[in-house]
C-alpha positions as CSV (number, residue, x, y, z in Angstrom):
1,X,-133.4,-41.2,156.5
2,X,-132.2,-44.4,153.8
3,X,-135.1,-45.8,151.5
4,X,-135.2,-49.5,150.8
5,X,-137.7,-51.1,148.4
6,X,-139.0,-54.8,149.7
7,X,-140.2,-57.2,146.9
8,X,-142.3,-59.7,147.7
9,X,-142.1,-62.7,145.3
10,X,-143.3,-65.1,148.1
11,X,-142.1,-68.1,149.7
12,X,-142.2,-69.3,153.1
13,X,-141.4,-66.0,154.9
14,X,-144.7,-64.7,153.9
15,X,-147.2,-67.5,154.7
16,X,-148.8,-67.6,157.8
17,X,-151.0,-70.8,159.7
18,X,-154.4,-70.6,158.5
19,X,-156.6,-71.0,162.3
20,X,-159.3,-73.8,160.7
21,X,-157.0,-75.9,159.2
22,X,-153.7,-75.4,160.5
23,X,-152.2,-75.5,157.1
24,X,-149.8,-72.5,155.7
25,X,-150.9,-70.0,153.4
26,X,-149.8,-67.1,151.7
27,X,-150.2,-63.7,153.6
28,X,-151.6,-60.2,152.1
29,X,-149.3,-57.9,152.8
30,X,-150.9,-56.2,155.4
31,X,-151.2,-59.3,157.8
32,X,-147.3,-59.8,156.6
33,X,-146.9,-56.2,157.8
34,X,-149.2,-56.6,160.9
35,X,-146.6,-59.5,161.7
36,X,-143.5,-56.8,160.9
37,X,-144.0,-53.3,163.0
38,X,-140.5,-52.9,163.3
39,X,-139.9,-52.9,159.4
40,X,-141.3,-49.1,160.0
41,X,-140.2,-48.3,163.3
42,X,-136.7,-47.6,162.4
43,X,-135.0,-45.3,160.7
44,X,-134.7,-46.6,157.5
45,X,-137.7,-45.8,155.5
46,X,-139.3,-49.4,154.0
47,X,-141.7,-49.5,151.4
48,X,-143.3,-52.9,150.0
49,X,-143.9,-54.0,146.4
50,X,-145.5,-57.2,145.7
51,X,-145.8,-59.9,143.1
52,X,-149.8,-60.7,142.8
53,X,-150.0,-63.7,143.2
54,X,-147.4,-64.6,145.5
55,X,-145.3,-67.3,144.0
56,X,-144.4,-70.4,145.3
57,X,-140.3,-71.0,144.7
58,X,-140.5,-73.9,143.1
59,X,-142.6,-72.3,140.5
60,X,-140.0,-69.8,139.6
61,X,-139.5,-69.3,136.2
62,X,-137.0,-67.1,134.1
63,X,-140.1,-64.6,133.6
64,X,-140.2,-64.1,137.1
65,X,-136.5,-63.2,137.0
66,X,-137.2,-60.7,134.5
67,X,-140.1,-59.3,136.4
68,X,-137.7,-58.8,139.4
69,X,-134.6,-57.4,137.7
70,X,-137.3,-55.0,136.1
71,X,-138.7,-53.8,139.7
72,X,-135.2,-52.7,140.5
73,X,-134.3,-51.2,137.3
74,X,-137.4,-48.7,137.5
75,X,-137.4,-47.8,140.8
76,X,-133.2,-47.7,141.2
77,X,-133.2,-43.9,141.3
78,X,-135.8,-43.9,143.9
79,X,-133.8,-46.2,146.3
80,X,-130.9,-46.8,148.4
81,X,-131.1,-50.4,148.4
82,X,-133.6,-53.5,147.5
83,X,-134.6,-56.6,149.4
84,X,-135.8,-59.3,147.5
85,X,-138.1,-62.4,149.6
86,X,-138.2,-65.1,148.1
87,X,-138.6,-68.9,148.7
88,X,-135.5,-71.2,149.2
89,X,-135.5,-73.4,146.9
90,X,-134.8,-71.5,143.6
91,X,-133.2,-68.7,146.0
92,X,-129.6,-69.1,144.3
93,X,-130.9,-69.4,140.9
94,X,-132.9,-66.3,140.9
95,X,-130.4,-64.3,143.0
96,X,-127.2,-65.7,140.4
97,X,-129.9,-64.9,137.2
98,X,-130.2,-61.1,138.6
99,X,-126.6,-60.7,139.0
100,X,-126.1,-61.0,135.4
101,X,-129.0,-59.3,134.4
102,X,-128.0,-56.0,136.2
103,X,-125.1,-54.8,134.9
104,X,-123.0,-52.1,136.3
105,X,-125.0,-52.5,139.6
106,X,-123.9,-49.6,142.0
107,X,-126.7,-50.6,145.1
108,X,-127.2,-53.7,147.0
109,X,-130.1,-56.2,146.0
110,X,-130.6,-58.3,149.0
111,X,-132.5,-61.6,148.7
112,X,-133.6,-63.2,151.8
113,X,-136.2,-65.6,153.4
114,X,-136.9,-68.2,156.2
115,X,-136.7,-71.3,157.0
116,X,-140.2,-71.3,159.1
117,X,-143.4,-68.8,158.5
118,X,-143.2,-64.7,160.0
119,X,-146.5,-66.2,162.0
120,X,-144.8,-68.8,163.5
121,X,-143.6,-68.3,167.1
122,X,-139.7,-69.7,166.2
123,X,-139.5,-68.3,163.1
124,X,-136.1,-67.1,161.7
125,X,-138.3,-64.6,159.6
126,X,-137.6,-61.6,161.6
127,X,-134.1,-61.8,161.8
128,X,-133.3,-62.3,158.5
129,X,-135.6,-59.4,156.9
130,X,-134.4,-57.0,159.2
131,X,-130.5,-57.7,159.1
132,X,-131.2,-57.4,155.1
133,X,-132.8,-54.0,155.1
134,X,-129.9,-52.7,157.1
135,X,-127.5,-54.3,154.9
136,X,-129.2,-53.4,152.0
137,X,-129.2,-49.3,153.5
138,X,-125.3,-49.5,154.6
139,X,-123.1,-46.9,153.6
140,X,-119.6,-46.4,154.2
141,X,-118.5,-42.4,155.6
142,X,-118.3,-41.7,152.0
143,X,-122.1,-42.3,151.5
144,X,-121.6,-45.4,149.3
145,X,-123.1,-48.8,149.6
146,X,-121.2,-50.9,151.4
147,X,-121.9,-54.1,149.4
148,X,-123.4,-52.8,145.8
149,X,-124.3,-56.4,144.5
150,X,-126.5,-59.1,144.3
151,X,-126.1,-61.0,147.5
152,X,-128.1,-64.0,149.9
153,X,-128.5,-63.0,153.6
154,X,-129.4,-65.9,155.7
155,X,-129.4,-66.5,159.4
156,X,-125.6,-64.9,160.0
157,X,-123.9,-64.3,156.9
158,X,-124.0,-62.4,153.8
159,X,-122.6,-64.1,150.5
160,X,-122.1,-62.9,147.0
161,X,-125.2,-65.0,145.2
162,X,-123.7,-66.1,142.3
163,X,-121.5,-68.3,145.0
164,X,-124.3,-69.8,146.6
165,X,-126.5,-73.3,147.0
166,X,-129.0,-74.4,148.9
167,X,-127.5,-77.0,151.3
168,X,-129.9,-77.5,154.2
169,X,-133.7,-77.8,154.1
170,X,-134.1,-78.0,158.0
171,X,-131.0,-75.9,159.8
172,X,-131.7,-71.7,159.7
173,X,-128.3,-71.9,158.0
174,X,-130.3,-72.7,154.8
175,X,-127.2,-71.6,152.3
176,X,-123.6,-71.8,151.8
177,X,-120.7,-69.9,149.5
178,X,-118.4,-73.0,149.4
179,X,-115.8,-71.4,147.1
180,X,-116.0,-68.0,148.3
181,X,-116.0,-66.2,152.0
182,X,-118.7,-64.7,153.2
183,X,-119.2,-60.6,152.4
184,X,-120.2,-60.1,156.1
185,X,-121.2,-61.4,159.0
186,X,-124.1,-60.4,161.4
187,X,-123.6,-60.6,165.7
188,X,-124.1,-57.8,167.8
189,X,-122.4,-55.8,164.7
190,X,-123.0,-56.1,161.4
191,X,-118.9,-56.9,160.2
192,X,-118.3,-55.8,156.7
193,X,-115.5,-57.6,154.1
194,X,-115.0,-54.9,151.7
195,X,-111.8,-56.5,149.9
196,X,-114.3,-59.3,149.4
197,X,-116.8,-57.2,147.5
198,X,-117.3,-56.7,143.6
199,X,-117.6,-53.7,142.5
200,X,-119.0,-52.3,139.3
201,X,-118.0,-49.7,137.3
202,X,-120.4,-46.8,138.8
203,X,-119.4,-44.2,135.9
204,X,-121.2,-46.1,133.8
205,X,-125.1,-46.3,134.1
206,X,-127.3,-49.6,135.4
207,X,-128.0,-51.3,132.5
208,X,-130.7,-54.3,132.4
209,X,-130.5,-57.6,130.2
210,X,-134.2,-59.1,130.0
211,X,-133.1,-61.7,127.2
212,X,-132.5,-65.4,127.8
213,X,-132.7,-68.8,126.1
214,X,-133.6,-72.3,128.4
215,X,-132.4,-74.6,125.9
216,X,-130.2,-75.6,128.5
217,X,-129.6,-79.0,130.3
218,X,-128.0,-80.3,133.1
219,X,-125.8,-84.0,132.2
220,X,-124.6,-85.7,135.5
221,X,-122.6,-88.7,135.4
222,X,-122.6,-91.8,137.5
223,X,-120.9,-95.1,137.3
224,X,-122.6,-97.2,135.3
225,X,-124.6,-94.5,133.3
226,X,-125.6,-95.8,130.1
227,X,-124.9,-94.3,126.5
228,X,-128.8,-94.1,125.6
229,X,-129.1,-91.6,128.6
230,X,-126.4,-89.5,127.1
231,X,-127.5,-89.7,124.0
232,X,-131.4,-88.8,125.0
233,X,-130.0,-85.6,126.8
234,X,-127.5,-84.4,124.2
235,X,-130.3,-85.2,121.6
236,X,-133.1,-82.8,122.8
237,X,-134.6,-80.7,120.2
238,X,-132.8,-77.3,120.2
239,X,-130.6,-77.8,122.8
240,X,-127.5,-74.9,123.0
241,X,-125.7,-75.6,126.1
242,X,-125.2,-78.6,128.7
243,X,-123.8,-78.2,132.1
244,X,-121.9,-81.8,132.5
245,X,-121.5,-82.9,136.1
246,X,-118.5,-84.9,136.3
247,X,-116.4,-86.2,139.1
248,X,-113.6,-84.7,141.3
249,X,-111.2,-82.4,139.9
250,X,-113.6,-82.8,136.3
251,X,-113.2,-86.6,135.8
252,X,-115.0,-88.9,133.4
253,X,-115.4,-92.1,132.4
254,X,-112.6,-93.0,129.7
255,X,-115.7,-95.0,127.7
256,X,-115.2,-94.2,124.0
257,X,-118.7,-93.5,123.7
258,X,-118.9,-91.1,125.9
259,X,-116.1,-89.3,124.0
260,X,-117.7,-89.9,120.6
261,X,-121.1,-88.8,122.1
262,X,-119.5,-85.5,123.5
263,X,-117.9,-84.4,120.3
264,X,-120.2,-85.2,118.6
265,X,-122.5,-82.6,120.2
266,X,-119.7,-80.2,120.3
267,X,-119.4,-80.4,116.6
268,X,-123.2,-79.8,116.4
269,X,-122.7,-76.7,118.1
270,X,-123.5,-77.9,121.4
271,X,-121.7,-75.5,124.1
272,X,-120.7,-78.3,127.2
273,X,-119.1,-77.0,130.2
274,X,-117.6,-79.3,132.9
275,X,-118.5,-78.4,136.2
276,X,-117.5,-80.9,139.1
277,X,-120.2,-82.5,141.3
278,X,-118.1,-81.5,144.3
279,X,-119.6,-78.8,146.6
280,X,-115.9,-77.1,147.3
281,X,-112.8,-77.1,144.9
282,X,-112.5,-76.6,140.9
283,X,-112.4,-78.5,138.0
284,X,-108.8,-78.8,136.8
285,X,-108.6,-80.5,133.3
286,X,-105.9,-82.4,132.3
287,X,-104.7,-83.0,135.9
288,X,-105.6,-86.4,135.7
289,X,-106.2,-88.6,132.5
290,X,-109.9,-89.3,132.8
291,X,-110.0,-85.8,132.1
292,X,-108.1,-85.5,128.4
293,X,-111.1,-87.5,126.9
294,X,-113.5,-84.4,127.8
295,X,-110.8,-81.9,126.7
296,X,-110.2,-83.6,123.1
297,X,-114.0,-83.6,122.9
298,X,-113.7,-79.4,123.1
299,X,-116.0,-79.6,126.7
300,X,-115.5,-76.4,128.3
301,X,-113.9,-76.0,132.3
302,X,-116.3,-74.4,134.7
303,X,-113.7,-73.8,137.0
304,X,-115.2,-73.2,140.7
305,X,-118.7,-71.6,139.3
306,X,-121.8,-73.3,141.2
307,X,-124.1,-75.4,138.9
308,X,-126.7,-72.6,139.5
309,X,-125.0,-69.7,138.3
310,X,-123.6,-71.4,135.4
311,X,-127.0,-72.2,134.1
312,X,-128.3,-69.0,134.6
313,X,-125.2,-67.6,132.9
314,X,-125.7,-69.8,130.1
315,X,-129.2,-68.6,129.7
316,X,-128.8,-65.2,129.7
317,X,-125.5,-65.3,127.9
318,X,-127.2,-67.5,124.7
319,X,-130.3,-65.0,125.4
320,X,-127.8,-61.9,124.7
321,X,-126.2,-63.3,122.0
322,X,-128.3,-65.8,119.9
323,X,-125.9,-65.6,116.7
324,X,-122.3,-65.7,118.8
325,X,-121.6,-68.8,119.8
326,X,-117.6,-68.2,120.3
327,X,-118.4,-65.1,122.0
328,X,-120.4,-67.0,124.4
329,X,-118.1,-69.5,124.9
330,X,-115.4,-67.4,125.7
331,X,-117.5,-65.0,127.9
332,X,-118.5,-68.9,129.8
333,X,-114.7,-69.0,131.0
334,X,-114.6,-65.2,131.9
335,X,-115.6,-63.5,135.3
336,X,-118.0,-61.2,134.3
337,X,-119.7,-60.4,138.5
338,X,-117.1,-62.4,140.7
339,X,-119.0,-65.8,139.6
340,X,-115.7,-67.6,138.7
341,X,-112.8,-67.9,139.8
342,X,-110.0,-68.0,137.0
343,X,-106.5,-68.1,138.0
């Protein structure tokens, strides 16, 4: 019998409606299990570990990522796979972070949640959770995990975690992976795409990375942005890295003051990475003349990485390599675990 550890952090999926007020409140694990008897009726042994207290995903922070990753690491040899229940709002950030923190991962770590609480009649919670459990336990004919990486399962799609973005606050298909295909699709059967899966070197032991540095920021360009706005962000005390969200294929205004501000920040040691505001596509610096100033200023290309993956990757690398800025720059433009496409 396969064994899966279900790690509950909180989120909509763990909520029930309070009879008197009608409001949604976190359910204790016994109440949650009462709504999900199917968890314990199949041929997969499911055991549960929960954060205490449960956390709304809006309150998730890097110390929560450390706690999740540590729970996987501590129980790695005991289970065939892991499912993490998480609120949808910041799920892509947490799941992306764990993809970097769990190096040489050889077992599935599947994030899931729901748009409606488990106690609501039309909830998507049961389908999402039961399918995620099945994916976490799935093995090929040789007994190897079919999808041994960090993923997000929602509605009927399994995505690589560090390629995802929450796209909808109302539909059951809350997530999408715009620049990388789904790893599996669930219908009557679960159809996997093994050729799309990222396989780590399982000859190496699982390595846990828990150091991070949150001295990062996002600077989103827009028509009419003022120099004072850019300067205020680039002069944040202790700032080490910036996600520069640009137009189209990585373009920016050609204003001389913008070039000077960016170059001055880079010269001071701040790492700036160009990330397109478009959901689909990649940064192609130099394709248009309006991106040449960014190249001259020393801004790096983020290619087709998501903002969620880029931010968490920055925090991870800055934390692991605090005194090696050139190495951090190199690794930001290196595909570590399937998060980026570099041709």
